[in-house]
C-alpha positions in Angstrom: -10.2 -4.6 -0.8 -6.8 -4.0 -2.7 -4.6 -1.1 -1.6 -4.1 1.7 -4.2 -0.7 3.1 -4.8 -1.6 6.2 -2.6 -2.4 3.9 0.4 0.8 1.8 -0.1 2.7 5.0 -0.1 1.1 6.3 3.1 1.8 3.0 4.8 5.4 2.8 3.7 6.2 6.5 4.6 4.6 6.5 8.0 7.2 7.9 10.5 6.3 6.8 14.1 7.3 9.0 16.9 8.9 7.8 20.1 10.2 4.2 20.7 10.4 2.1 17.5 9.0 -1.4 17.7 8.2 -4.1 15.1 4.6 -2.8 14.7 6.1 0.6 13.7 8.4 -0.6 11.0 7.5 0.6 7.3 5.7 -1.9 5.3 8.4 -1.9 2.6 12.1 -0.8 3.0 13.5 0.7 1.1 10.5 2.2 -0.4 10.6 3.7 -4.0 8.4 5.8 -6.0 7.8 4.5 -9.6 11.2 3.9 -11.1 12.9 2.3 -14.0 15.9 -0.2 -13.9 17.0 -2.8 -16.6 14.1 -1.6 -18.8 11.4 -2.5 -16.3 9.5 -0.5 -13.6 9.7 -1.1 -9.9 8.4 0.7 -6.8 4.9 1.8 -6.1 2.3 1.5 -8.9 -1.2 2.3 -9.3 -2.3 -0.7 -7.2 0.8 -2.8 -6.2 4.5 -2.4 -5.6 7.1 -4.1 -7.9 10.2 -5.4 -6.0 13.7 -6.1 -7.3 15.9 -9.2 -7.1 18.9 -9.1 -4.7 21.8 -10.9 -6.9 22.5 -12.1 -10.4 20.8 -15.3 -11.5 21.2 -17.5 -14.6 18.1 -19.6 -15.0 18.3 -22.4 -17.4 15.6 -23.5 -19.7 13.1 -25.5 -17.7 15.1 -24.4 -14.5 13.9 -23.4 -11.0 15.5 -21.1 -8.7 14.9 -19.5 -5.1 15.8 -15.8 -5.2 15.2 -13.0 -2.8 14.1 -9.4 -2.9 16.2 -6.4 -2.1 13.2 -4.9 -0.2 12.3 -6.0 3.3 8.7 -6.3 4.5 7.1 -5.7 7.9 3.4 -6.7 7.3 0.7 -4.9 9.4 -1.7 -7.2 11.1 -4.6 -5.8 8.8 -2.8 -6.5 5.5 -2.1 -9.9 3.6 -0.1 -9.5 0.4 0.1 -11.9 -2.7 3.2 -12.4 -5.0 2.5 -12.1 -8.8 4.3 -12.4 -12.0 5.6 -9.1 -13.8 4.2 -9.4 -17.4 7.6 -8.8 -19.2 9.0 -11.6 -17.5 5.9 -13.8 -17.9 6.2 -13.1 -21.7 9.6 -14.4 -21.7 8.6 -17.6 -20.0 9.6 -16.7 -16.4 6.9 -17.5 -13.8 6.9 -16.9 -10.1 5.0 -19.1 -7.8 2.1 -17.2 -6.3 2.6 -16.9 -2.6 1.2 -15.2 0.4 2.8 -12.7 2.7 1.0 -13.1 5.8 -0.3 -10.4 8.3 2.5 -9.8 10.9 5.3 -11.4 8.8 8.7 -9.7 8.7 11.8 -10.2 6.5 13.3 -10.3 3.1 10.9 -12.2 0.7 12.1 -15.4 -0.9 10.6 -15.8 -4.3 10.4 -19.0 -6.3 11.1 -18.6 -10.0 10.6 -21.1 -12.8 11.7 -20.7 -16.4 9.2 -22.3 -18.7 10.9 -21.1 -21.9 13.4 -23.0 -24.2 16.2 -20.3 -23.4 18.5 -19.5 -20.5 17.3 -16.3 -18.8 19.9 -14.1 -17.1 18.5 -11.9 -14.4 20.7 -9.0 -13.2 20.8 -7.8 -9.6 18.5 -5.0 -8.9 16.2 -5.8 -11.8 12.4 -5.6 -11.2 11.2 -9.3 -10.8 7.6 -9.7 -9.3 4.6 -7.5 -8.1 3.2 -7.4 -4.7 -0.6 -6.7 -4.3 -1.7 -5.8 -0.9 -5.2 -6.8 0.4 -6.8 -5.2 3.6 -8.5 -7.6 5.9 -11.9 -6.9 7.2 -10.3 -6.4 10.7 -6.9 -6.6 12.1 -5.9 -10.2 12.9 -5.3 -11.5 16.4 -3.2 -14.3 15.1 -0.3 -12.5 13.3 2.3 -14.6 11.7 4.9 -16.1 14.2 6.1 -19.0 12.1 9.5 -20.5 11.1 10.1 -17.9 8.4 9.8 -14.9 10.8 12.4 -12.3 10.3 13.8 -13.9 7.3 17.3 -12.8 6.6 18.6 -11.4 3.2 19.2 -13.9 0.5 17.1 -16.8 -0.7 16.0 -19.1 2.2 15.5 -22.8 1.6 12.3 -24.6 2.7 12.1 -25.7 6.4 10.5 -29.0 6.9 9.5 -29.5 10.4 9.5 -33.1 11.8 
């Protein structure tokens, strides 16, 4: 099942009482209602959440770049998310690689962007860049993410190849 905008909002605005631990962190921070920046929407939508890019990028024709989101995630153990293109960028030739945000993962999301167009694409910091779709698992996993990208810092992170 895909989370509706109302369910995303409820999970992000949950304010725990007492001691705060990793399981009590908001799913997305900072959380925004539907807003507009650089001519595109970001924040909660009907069935997803559009995130923003953290800094300025210039992606040449045929180029590839690792970028990062302004937003930080703390995925609950019953939610898996997928990263998808925003249609405006896709129509300009910019594609994101569809990746998965595992249950239990925390950090700033690194996104992989490829410019399939014949022109250079400048992207300004704070510009909406990709859409996140949240899927509910049939039950909470007992194998939450605990891998090499856990607690990923702000800014794009290079691939870690383990020997």
